[in-house]
C-alpha positions in Angstrom: -3.4 56.1 -63.8 -2.3 55.0 -60.4 -0.4 51.6 -60.4 -0.4 48.5 -58.3 2.0 45.5 -58.2 1.2 42.3 -60.0 3.8 39.8 -59.0 7.0 41.1 -60.6 5.1 43.6 -62.7 3.9 47.2 -62.0 0.6 47.7 -63.7 -2.2 50.2 -64.0 -4.6 49.9 -61.0 -7.3 48.9 -63.4 -6.7 46.5 -66.2 -8.8 46.0 -69.4 -11.0 42.8 -69.8 -11.2 42.2 -73.5 -13.7 39.4 -73.8 -16.7 41.5 -74.8 -14.8 42.6 -77.9 -15.4 39.0 -79.2 -18.3 37.3 -77.5 -20.9 37.2 -74.7 -22.4 40.7 -74.6 -24.1 41.3 -77.9 -22.7 41.7 -81.4 -19.0 42.5 -81.5 -18.0 45.8 -83.1 -14.6 45.3 -84.7 -13.8 49.0 -85.5 -14.9 50.2 -82.1 -12.9 47.5 -80.4 -9.8 48.4 -82.3 -10.2 52.1 -81.2 -10.9 51.0 -77.6 -7.6 49.1 -77.5 -5.6 52.0 -78.7 -7.4 54.3 -76.4 -6.8 52.1 -73.5 -3.1 52.5 -73.8 -3.4 56.2 -74.4 -5.2 56.8 -71.1 -2.8 54.6 -69.0 -4.1 51.0 -69.0 -1.0 48.8 -68.9 -2.6 45.4 -68.1 -4.7 43.6 -70.8 -6.6 40.4 -70.2 -7.8 37.8 -72.8 -8.2 34.1 -73.1 -7.9 31.3 -75.8 -11.6 30.7 -75.5 -12.8 34.2 -76.1 -14.2 34.1 -79.5 -12.4 30.7 -79.9 -9.1 32.6 -80.7 -10.7 35.8 -82.1 -9.9 37.8 -79.2 -6.3 36.9 -78.9 -5.8 37.4 -82.6 -7.5 40.9 -82.4 -5.1 42.0 -79.7 -2.1 40.5 -81.6 -3.1 42.2 -84.8 -4.0 45.6 -83.4 -1.3 46.0 -80.7 1.6 43.9 -81.7 3.8 47.0 -82.5 3.0 48.2 -78.9 3.6 44.9 -77.2 6.2 46.5 -74.8 3.7 49.0 -73.6 1.4 46.6 -71.5 1.4 43.5 -69.4 -0.4 40.7 -71.3 -2.5 37.9 -69.6 -4.2 35.1 -71.3 -5.7 31.7 -70.2 -5.9 28.1 -71.1 -8.1 25.2 -70.0 -11.6 25.8 -71.3 -12.2 24.1 -74.5 -14.9 23.7 -77.3 -16.4 20.2 -77.3 -17.8 18.5 -80.5 -21.3 19.6 -79.8 -20.3 23.2 -79.5 -20.5 23.3 -75.6 -17.8 24.1 -73.3 -15.5 21.7 -71.5 -12.4 21.8 -69.2 -9.1 20.3 -70.1 -6.3 20.8 -67.7 -3.9 18.1 -69.0 -0.3 19.1 -69.6 -0.8 18.2 -73.3 -3.7 20.5 -73.8 -2.0 23.4 -71.7 1.1 23.2 -73.9 -0.9 23.1 -77.2 -3.2 25.9 -76.2 -0.2 28.1 -75.2 1.6 27.5 -78.4 -1.4 28.6 -80.4 -2.0 31.7 -78.1 1.5 32.8 -78.8 0.8 32.7 -82.5 -2.5 34.4 -82.1 -1.2 37.2 -80.0 1.9 37.7 -82.2 4.2 37.6 -79.2 7.1 35.5 -78.0 6.0 35.4 -74.4 2.8 35.9 -72.4 3.4 37.7 -69.1 0.7 36.0 -67.0 -0.9 32.8 -68.1 -3.9 31.5 -66.2 -5.4 28.0 -65.9 -8.9 29.3 -66.8 -10.8 26.7 -64.8 -9.7 23.7 -62.6 -9.9 20.3 -64.3 -11.1 18.0 -61.5 -9.9 15.0 -63.4 -6.4 16.2 -63.2 -4.4 16.9 -60.0 -3.8 20.6 -59.8 -0.1 19.8 -59.3 0.0 18.3 -62.8 -1.6 21.4 -64.4 0.6 23.7 -62.6 3.6 21.7 -63.3 3.0 22.0 -67.1 2.6 25.8 -66.6 5.9 25.8 -64.7 7.6 24.0 -67.7 6.3 26.8 -69.9 7.9 29.2 -67.5 11.2 27.4 -67.7 11.1 27.5 -71.5 10.5 31.3 -71.5 7.0 31.0 -73.2 5.2 32.5 -70.2 6.6 34.6 -67.4 4.3 34.0 -64.5 1.3 31.6 -63.6 -2.2 32.5 -62.6 -5.4 30.4 -61.6 -8.9 31.4 -62.2 -12.0 30.7 -60.1 -10.1 28.3 -57.7 -10.7 27.6 -54.0 -8.3 28.4 -51.2 -7.5 24.7 -50.9 -6.6 24.5 -54.5 -4.5 27.6 -54.4 -2.5 26.2 -51.4 -1.8 23.0 -53.3 -0.7 25.0 -56.5 1.5 27.3 -54.6 3.3 24.3 -53.1 4.1 23.3 -56.7 5.1 26.6 -58.1 4.7 30.2 -57.3 1.4 31.7 -58.3 1.3 35.4 -59.2 -2.4 35.9 -59.3 -5.9 34.4 -58.8 -8.7 35.8 -61.0 -12.2 35.4 -59.9 -15.6 37.3 -60.2 -15.8 39.9 -57.5 -17.9 43.0 -57.2 -20.4 44.7 -54.8 -22.9 42.0 -55.8 -20.6 38.9 -56.1 -18.8 38.4 -52.7 -17.8 34.7 -52.7 -14.0 35.4 -52.6 -14.4 37.0 -49.2 -15.2 33.6 -47.6 -11.6 32.4 -47.9 -9.8 33.2 -51.1 -9.0 36.8 -50.5 -7.5 36.1 -47.0 -5.5 33.1 -48.6 -4.2 35.4 -51.4 -3.0 38.0 -48.8 -1.4 35.3 -46.7 0.4 33.7 -49.7 1.4 37.1 -51.4 -0.8 36.3 -54.4 -2.4 39.2 -56.3 -6.2 39.1 -56.8 -7.7 40.1 -60.2 -11.5 40.6 -60.0 -13.3 40.1 -63.3 -16.8 41.4 -63.8 -16.3 44.1 -61.1 -19.2 46.0 -62.7 -21.6 43.1 -62.2 -21.6 42.4 -66.0 -22.6 46.1 -66.5 -25.6 45.9 -64.2 -23.9 48.3 -61.7 -23.4 50.8 -64.4 -27.2 51.5 -64.4 -27.4 51.2 -68.2 -29.4 48.0 -68.4 -32.9 49.0 -67.3 -34.7 45.9 -68.7 -33.9 42.5 -69.8 -35.2 43.6 -73.2 -32.2 46.0 -73.4 -30.0 42.9 -74.0 -29.7 41.3 -77.5 -31.0 37.8 -78.0 -27.5 36.4 -78.1 -26.4 38.1 -74.8 -25.2 35.5 -72.2 -26.8 37.7 -69.5 -30.3 36.6 -70.7 -29.7 33.2 -69.2 -28.2 34.6 -65.9 -30.6 34.4 -62.9 -29.9 38.0 -61.7 -31.0 39.3 -65.0 -34.2 37.4 -65.2 -37.8 38.1 -64.0 -38.6 39.2 -60.5 -34.8 38.9 -59.5 -34.0 41.5 -62.1 -36.7 43.9 -60.8 -35.5 43.5 -57.2 -32.0 44.1 -58.1 -32.9 47.1 -60.2 -34.5 48.7 -57.1 -31.1 48.6 -55.4 -29.7 51.2 -57.9 -31.8 54.0 -56.8 -29.9 54.7 -53.6 -26.7 53.6 -55.1 -27.1 56.1 -57.9 -27.7 58.8 -55.4 -24.6 58.0 -53.5 -22.6 58.1 -56.8 -24.0 61.5 -57.6 -23.0 62.8 -54.1 -19.5 61.8 -55.0 -19.6 63.4 -58.4 -19.1 60.2 -60.3 -21.0 57.5 -62.2 -22.4 54.4 -60.8 -19.7 52.4 -62.7 -16.9 54.6 -61.2 -18.3 54.1 -57.6 -18.5 50.4 -58.1 -14.9 50.3 -59.2 -13.8 52.5 -56.4 -15.4 50.0 -54.0 -13.5 47.1 -55.4 -10.2 49.1 -55.4 -10.7 50.0 -51.8 -10.7 46.4 -50.8 -7.1 46.2 -50.9 -3.9 47.3 -52.7 -3.4 43.7 -54.0 -6.7 43.9 -56.0 -6.4 44.8 -59.8 -10.0 44.8 -61.3 -10.3 44.2 -64.9 -13.6 45.8 -66.1 -14.4 44.7 -69.6 -15.8 46.9 -72.4 -15.7 47.2 -76.2 -16.5 50.9 -76.2 -14.1 53.9 -76.1 -16.3 55.9 -73.9 -16.4 53.2 -71.2 -12.7 52.7 -71.4 -12.3 56.3 -70.6 -15.0 56.4 -67.8 -13.7 53.4 -66.0 -10.1 54.7 -66.1 -11.1 57.8 -64.2 -12.3 55.6 -61.3 -8.6 54.6 -60.6 -8.0 58.1 -59.4 -11.3 58.7 -57.6 -11.1 59.5 -54.0 -14.2 58.2 -52.1 -14.5 58.4 -48.3 -14.2 55.3 -46.2 -17.8 56.0 -45.0 -19.2 56.1 -48.6 -17.3 53.0 -49.5 -19.0 51.4 -46.5 -22.4 52.6 -47.5 -21.9 51.3 -51.0 -21.1 47.9 -49.6 -24.2 48.0 -47.3 -26.5 48.9 -50.2 -25.4 46.2 -52.5 -24.1 42.8 -51.2 -24.7 39.1 -51.0 -27.7 39.6 -48.7 -29.4 42.3 -50.8 -28.9 40.9 -54.3 -31.4 38.5 -55.8 -30.5 35.4 -57.8 -27.5 33.2 -58.4 -24.6 34.5 -60.4 -24.7 31.6 -62.9 -27.5 29.3 -64.2 -26.6 25.5 -63.9 -25.5 25.2 -67.5 -23.0 28.1 -67.1 -21.2 26.7 -64.0 -18.1 25.3 -65.8 -16.0 23.2 -63.3 -16.5 25.6 -60.3 -14.2 24.8 -57.4 -16.1 25.3 -54.1 -14.5 25.7 -50.9 
């Protein structure tokens, strides 16, 4: 697979998002997830992404158990800052004590001595970003993490963070149908020399064309509560895939591969992390990194599916955990 630079690391142009192996998109499949992790390394992924909150430790433990003997073969990212509250809901805690405590547990879960890229998963608005980044800087100094990242932050927050300690990457949702980072964050990352790591670059699988009805989703699937997957909005979005699918076929690729090619074409500093728990999709997505699509067809893809043509917000109100608007 082609490679890109992620701070001091050279990584595969596509990383592997591991969340769905433990939560969110239907029932986890442990055996298939184990095969998918091994297969990812076999086909060239060298960047794996997890978080302490994914499965409340399950995802980190899965990676640690399955891949600890291959730890030197990949760059490992994890995240802190989202917590489970007493009522079972999600909260945000960016205090230095919480960051340190979560990191210590993540090292145990992952069966590693150091995490290569450690993100603050969401900004805690009750804690100055300088304090949270300062705590992460302390972990760098102690050799427990190598570099610092931020997730879903505004350009203003990123500038304040960079004034405290170098930031290696910002991770935010970005795809054909989610364009908010284009407002300011992408330009700020370029200006400051910060890599950008798009999560959900396949629109939570919608852009793959495999979800043809909300009824295709299990009752526990988080997408059932997302506005773009509900009612009339879903049907309007589904209609966008007709022309998009035709464009993919013209390029001899799948819709998922074209969607990833579009993200990769937005700049060499972008390293998308499509998530999956299936070996077949690990392989399909990997092929997108070496796909050559003309500038005209990249433009056409972006004209078909964008913020103006997509219906529905990306999150329902209950899912908006500590967003950091510009």
